[in-house]
N, C-alpha and C positions, 0 to 999 in steps of 0.2 A: 489417500492424500494426507500430507503432513503440513501443518501451519507452523512457521518458525518466525521468531523475532530476532533481529540483528541490529547492531548499532554501528554508526560511524565507519570504522575501518572495514567492516564486512558488508556494509550496505551497498557496496559497489558491484555486487554480483549482478550481472547484466542479463535482463530478458531481451532487451534491444540495446544497441550501443549508445553510450552517452546519456543514460537516464539518471544517474545517481550523483547529485551534487555533493561536495564534501559536507560532512556533518549531518547528513540525513539519517533518519532511522527507517527501518524497513520491516515489514512483515511480508512473508511470501508463502505461497503454496507450492508444494512439490508433489509430483506424482512419478513414481519409479525413477527418482533421481533427477528429473527434469523440472525446472521452474516453470510453472504454468500460469502464475499470477503474482503480482507484487504491488504493494502500496508503499510509497515513500512519503515521509512527512518530516518537516522541520520541528525538532523537539522543543525549540524555544518559542516559536510563533504558533506552532500547530498547523501551519499551512501545508496542505497536501500538495506535494510536488508532482506526483504521478500515481495513477492507478492503471494497471495494465493486466489484462487477462487474455491468454491465448485464445484465438477465435473458436476453436472446437470446445472450449470450456466455458464460453460465455453463457449468460442467462441461466446459471445454475446456483446462484447465490454466493459464489466464491468471493467476489469483491466485497459484498456485505459482511461475510465472515471475516475477511481481512480488516475491514473497518472496525468491527467490534473487538477484534484481537488487538489492533493498534490502540484503541481507546483504553482497553483494559491494561495493556503494557504501560501506557502513559500514566495512568492513575497509580499503578503499582510502583512506578519509578519516579514519581514526582515531576513528570514532564507535562508540558502543555498538551492537552488532548487534540487529536487531529480535527481540523476544521476545513471546510471548503475554501478554496482560494477565489480569486477574482475572474479567472479565465476558465472557460468551459468548452468542452466539445459537446456536440449534440447528444452523444451517448452518455457523456459524463453528467450532463444536466438531467437526463432521464433517470439515471441511476441515483443521483443525489435526491431527486424528488421522491424516489421510492423508499428512502431510509426513514 
C-alpha cells in the first residue's frame, strides 16, 4: 500500500463521483494501482470534507494513517491542519472518537 499527498488540481481523483471540491488537498492510499481510501480537507480552514475507505479495507487503521499523513503534510507546508467538521456519519463519529 502507498500513501500519497496531492493538492488542488490533482485532488479530484475520484474514489466515488463528485467527492472533491475545488481547492481541496488530499491524501490517499493505493494498493496495486487502485485508490482504496482518501481523506480530503480544506487547506485554509482545515475542515475535513471527506474520509472514504473501500469496504474491504475498513477497520485496518488506514483512515487513521491518512489523518496523520494529512496533519504532517499540513505542518510541513504551512497549511491549516485537518480538523473535524460539523457533520458526521455514525461511522465517522466512531472513527473520530478513536483518534
